[in-house]
N, C-alpha and C positions, 0 to 999 in steps of 0.2 A: 805169736799173733796178738794183736790188741783189739779189744772190743770197745767200740765207741762209747763215750760218756760225755763228752764235750760240754766246752765252754769256753770257749773263750774263751766261752768263754770261756771265756771261760772255755778254755779247751782242756778237757780231761779225758782220760780213757780208763776203761775197765780192762785190765790186761789178763792174760791167761792165769798168771799167778793169783790175781784177785779172785777170779772165777773159781779156781780150785779151792779157795778158802771158803766158798759157800757150801751149803749142804747138798746141792744138786748141780748137775751140769746144765748149762743153758746154751741155746743155739747162738752161734757166732753170726752177727749181722754185718757182713763184710761191706755192704752197700753204704752203711753209715760211716765206716772207716774212711772210705773214699770221699764221701760227702764232707767229712771233717777236714780232710786235706785240701779240698778245693776251697772251702770256706776260709781256711787259715791263710791261703795265698791271697784271697780277695781282701782280707783284713790287712795283710801286709801291703798290698797295692794302695789301699785307702790311706794307710799311715805314710807311705812313701809320698803320696800327693800332699799330705798335710805337712810333713817335715822337710821334704827335699824340694819337690817341684810338681806343680800340676801340669799334666800334659794332655789331659782330656777336659776341655772347657765345660763348665756346668751348663752353658747355654746350648750345648750340643747334646748332652745327655747327663742326667743326674745319677746314672747307674753307680759310678764309683763314689760319688758323694754320699750315696746311701749305703755303702758297704759296711758302715758301722753296725748295720742291722745283722750282719753275719754273726755277731756275738749273741744275738737273740736266737739264732738258729742253733748255736752251740748249747745254750741253756735248754732249749727244747729237746735236743738229742740227749742231753744229760739226764733229764727227768725220765725220758723214754727208757733209757738203758738201766737206770737205777731200779725202776720197777721190774724190768725184764730180768734183772739179775738177782735182786734182793727181796722181792715181794714176799716170798715164802718164809723169810726169816723174821718177818714182823707180822704174824698172823693174829695173835690174841693179846699179846703183851710184849713189852720191851724188856728182854732179859739182859742182865748186865754183860754177860759174856758175848752175846750176839751184838749188842750195841758197841762194845769195845772193839770187836773184830771188824765191824763195819767202819767205824771211825778211823781205826788204824789203817785200814786199806785205803780209805779215801785220803787221809792225811799223807800217807806214803806216796800217793800218786801226785798230789798237787803241790805239796809244800816244799820238798827239797829243791826243785828247780826254781820255784818262786824265790826262796831264800838265797840260793846261789846267784841268780841274776840280779837280785836287789843289792846284795853285798858287793858283787863285782862292779856294779854301776856306781855305788857309793865310793868304792876305792878309786875308780877312774876319775870321778868328779873331784874327790878330795885331793888326791895326790898328783894327778896329771893336770887338772885345770885349776887347782887350788880354790875349790868351791865356785869356780866360774868368775871370780873377781868382778863384781860380787856374785853371790849365787843367783842363778836365774829362778824365775818364779816357780818353775816346775821341779826344782831340785833344792828345796829348803831342808836344812838339817832337821828342823822340828817335825818334819813329816816322815822321817825314817821309822820311828817307833810304830805309828799307826799302820804303816806298810808291813812291818815285821809281824804285827799282831793280827793281820788280816782284817783291819777295821777301816780300811780306806775306801769302802763303798758306803759307809754309814755317816758321812758328813763330818768326820773327825779332821779332815783336811779342807782347806779352802779352795783347792783346785786338784785336778788329776795330777798326780805327782810321781816322781821317780820312774819306775818301769810302768809307764802309763797303762798299757793293756791289762796289767795285773789287778786293776780294780775288780775285774770280773772274777778273779780267783777268790777275792773276799766275798763277793756275792754268791759264788758257787758253794763256798764253805757254809755260808748261812743256810743255803738250801739243803745241804747235806744234814745239818743239825735238825732241820724240820722233817726230813724224809721219814724217819721211823714213825712219827706221829701221823703223817699223811698216809703212810702205808697201812697202819693199823686201822685208821678211819675207813679206808677203802675196803679192807678185808672184812670189817665188821658190818658196815652200813654203806654198801656200794652206791646204791641209788641216791641216797641223801647226800653222800660225800661228793658225788659227781656234780650234783646241782650246786652245792655249797661252793666247791672249789672253782667251778666255772664262773659263778657270780663274782667270787673274789678275784679271779684272774682278770675279768672284764673291768672290775672296779679299779684294780691296780694299774692296768694299762691306761684307762681313761684318766685316772688321777695324775699319772706321770705327765700325760700330754696336756691336760687342761686345768688341773686343780692345784697341784703342789706349787709352792712359791719358788720356782727355779730361777736362777740368775746366771747371767754370763759371768764366769769367774775372772775373765780378763778385763772386760768392760761391762759393768753392771747396767750401764745406760742402754746397752743394746738389747732389745727384746729377744727372749728365747723362743724359737719356733715351737709350734705344737708337734713335737716329735718324741721319740723314745730315747734320744741320745743323752741319757743321764748316766753319770759315771760315779764320781766321787761323792755325790750328795745323796741321791736316791737310787743308786745302782743296785743296792741289795733288794729293793722292791722289784726292780726290773728283772733281776736274776731269779728270784723266787717265783715271779709270775711266769717266766718262760719255762722254768723247771717244772712247775705244776702243769703247765700246758702240755709238756711232753708226757707227763704221767697220764693225763686225760686221753691223749692220743694213743698211748699204749693200750688203754682199756678198750679203745675202738679196734685196735690191731688184733686184740685177742678174739674178736668175733670173726669166724670163718667167712661169713658173707661179706664183711667189710674187706678182708684181705683179698678175696676173689675179685671184688669190684675194683680194687686199686692195683691189681697185679699186672696190667698190660703196660707196654711201653708208651702207648698213645696217651694214657692218663698222665704218666710222668712227664711226657713232653709238653702237654698242655699246661701242667702246673709250672714247669720251668719257664715256659713262655710267659705265663701270667706274672711270675716273679720278675722277669726281665722288664716287662711292660710297666709293672708297678714301680720298680726302682727307676727306670728310665724317665718316667713322667713325674716322679716324686709324689706318688699318691700317698695317702695317709699311711703312716707306719703300721697301723693296726691291720690294714689290708695285707701288707707284705708279710707280717708276722703270721697272720692266719694262713697265708699260702705256704709259709715255711712249715707250719704244723702239718699241713696236708702233704707237703713234699716228703717229710720224714716218714709218714705213713705209706706213701706210694713207693718210696725207695726200699723200705723194708719188706713190703708186700710184693714187689716186682719179681717176676719170674722169667723175664725176657732178656733182650739184648742189654738193657741198662744194667741189670744184675751182673751179666758177664763182663761188661766194660768195667764196672766198679771192682770186680774181682781181679783185675789186671795188676801186675806187679808194681807198676809206677804209682798208680793211685793208692794202692795199699801201703806202699812205702811212704808216700806223702802223708797219708792218714796216721801212720805209726809215729811219725816225727812231728806231727802238727802242733803238739803242745810246745815243743821247742821252737817251732816256727813262730808261734804266737808270742812267746816270752822273749826270744832272743832278737827279735827285729829291732828292739830299742837300741842295740849297739851299732847297728848300721845307720840309725837315725840320729844318734847322739852327736856326731860332728856338726850336723846342721842346726843343732840347738846352741852351738857355741861359735857361730859366725862363719861357718864354711858354706860356700855356695857352689852349686854345679855350674860349669861353664855354660853360658847361654841363658841362664835364668834372668827373669825380669821381675822386679818387685822384692820387697823386704817384709818379713814377718811370717809367722807360722800360718800356713794355708794360703799365703798370698804370693808365693813365689811361682811364677809361671814359666813354661818352656814350650818350645814347639813340639808337635806330636812325635816326629821321627826321633829327635834327640832324647826326648823324655822316655819314649818306649825303649830305646836302647839302654839308657841308664837303668830303667826299671827292671829289665830282663837281667842285667848284670847284678843288680841288687837282689833279685829273687834267687839267682844261682848261688851267690855268696851266702844268702840266708839259709838255703837248703843245706849247703855244705856245713855251715856252723851248727845248724840244728841237728844234723846227723851226729856230729861230734858230741854235743851235749846230751843227746838221746842215749848214745852208747856209754858215755863216761859219767853222766850225772843222773839222768832220769832212771834208767834201769838198775844200776847198782844201788842207788839210794832206796828205791822202792823195794828191792829184794832184801836189803839189809834191814829196813824197818819192819817189814812183814815177818822176817825170820826172827827178829828179836822180840817184837811186841805183838805180832799177830798170832794166828793159831799155831 
């Protein structure tokens, strides 16, 4: 079984092997595993519409246009689970052995599949397309090294590049590096830390939307909307803000009165409806992210039908392979970056190819089925073996 830690973004997980490396056993939150799987599929649909064809017009609903926010849900879940699993290991000070085991476990979880997918994509682009003749903007050879070093959410590239969703892995890793300090601050000065981190989170989100000098990487003359859809430039700020939000939500979850208040199906349903409405009408991203935070709280606290549904085999399966779903989707999108078009599409350019709803839905279902199959293979043959190997050699 896998314990959610996601990300998108960052999509990541704390697996049973990682949990066994901690000094105590922690409760497995199956509802977040299911939520991670659903979010991963929604991100995949978002990228299908960007890369292949839009089949749900934005003038009808902005829901799928706003599914880039699922990455923020991953960050929130990641922070929530990190504190759930590792809080007791960073009580008074950062011990070298504890820090090493923590970082090895997190590195083992996120890096092998990231490196595998990146190098496989480089091989495909180099030897099959001969760098694209000439290289397309998203696949510049000079951007390979920042991707390898997990620096591609820090502005070291001029655009989201190579395995595009993996920018969030860079942001996730930055959050991991900060986590021990955050945990110690909370364990020593909880009240002060909560206030400080809440202010910093609000400042970070506000800055991304309204202060930072963001530019459209393809056409700088086009104004950037006031949203959270930053990736290669200030993505690390977005990731750390979401991660910290998850930590704050976990502190609320620790209170029995809060868990009881959010345990009913009705509360979860209202939150889900609120998220759908917020995304449908394209309300401020801060509203949606706030609802995501409460959603994580309600799903973990839920003791009704939603918890039972989330424990079902299909949703648990999708949650377990969600990291592969997130990173391997690029390979089904790659043909459309090199001049391939689906029959029936109208328009040229990323995000500008449109198709009628019925055809688009059919293609998207096929795309998701293929993605799940591919992801299961990489989960079994790349993710799990690599994680076990690294933890065995360098972990406890």
